[in-house]
C-alpha positions as CSV (number, residue, x, y, z in Angstrom):
1,M,96.9,82.9,98.5
2,I,98.1,81.4,101.8
3,L,101.2,82.9,103.2
4,G,103.4,81.4,105.8
5,E,104.0,83.0,109.1
6,Y,107.5,84.2,108.0
7,I,106.1,86.1,105.0
8,E,103.3,87.6,107.1
9,N,105.8,88.7,109.8
10,Q,108.1,90.3,107.0
11,I,105.1,92.2,105.6
12,K,104.2,93.4,109.1
13,R,107.7,94.6,109.8
14,L,108.0,96.4,106.5
15,S,104.7,98.1,106.9
16,L,105.6,99.4,110.3
17,E,109.0,100.7,109.1
18,K,107.2,103.4,107.1
19,A,103.8,103.4,108.6
20,S,102.8,106.8,107.1
21,E,103.3,105.4,103.5
22,E,101.8,102.8,101.5
23,C,103.9,99.6,101.9
24,C,104.8,98.0,98.5
25,G,106.6,95.0,97.3
26,L,106.3,91.8,95.3
27,L,105.4,88.3,96.4
28,I,106.8,85.8,94.0
29,Y,106.1,82.1,94.0
30,D,109.0,79.9,93.0
31,P,107.5,76.6,91.7
32,L,110.8,74.8,91.6
33,A,111.7,75.6,95.3
34,K,108.0,75.5,96.2
35,N,108.1,78.7,98.3
36,T,107.1,82.3,98.1
37,N,109.8,85.1,98.4
38,I,109.2,88.7,99.4
39,Y,110.8,91.6,97.6
40,P,110.4,94.9,99.2
41,C,110.1,97.8,96.7
42,E,110.7,101.6,97.1
43,N,107.4,103.5,96.7
44,K,107.7,105.7,93.7
45,S,104.4,107.5,94.1
46,A,104.2,111.3,94.4
47,D,101.5,110.7,97.1
48,K,103.0,107.9,99.2
49,K,100.5,108.2,101.8
50,N,97.6,107.1,99.6
51,Y,99.1,105.2,96.7
52,F,102.0,103.1,95.7
53,V,103.9,102.7,92.5
54,I,106.5,100.1,91.7
55,S,109.2,101.0,89.2
56,P,108.5,99.0,86.1
57,T,112.2,98.2,85.7
58,L,112.4,96.8,89.2
59,F,109.1,94.8,88.6
60,F,110.4,93.1,85.4
61,S,113.9,92.5,86.8
62,T,112.4,90.8,89.8
63,L,110.3,88.6,87.6
64,F,112.7,87.8,85.1
65,P,116.2,87.9,86.6
66,T,119.1,87.8,84.2
67,N,121.4,85.5,86.2
């Protein structure tokens, strides 16, 4: 996957905000708009330093929005 400078900068910024934790989020390509969107997610892992867990509810609601 080739990411644009904007997405790369957003990932860097988000990872620096909580540098002691695994950064997590979703990158979703929108074929209609022909762009990639970034969706930061809260890390739900009990061990945030070494692992990340994304809420299944958040995962599916991001992939399949109801509106």
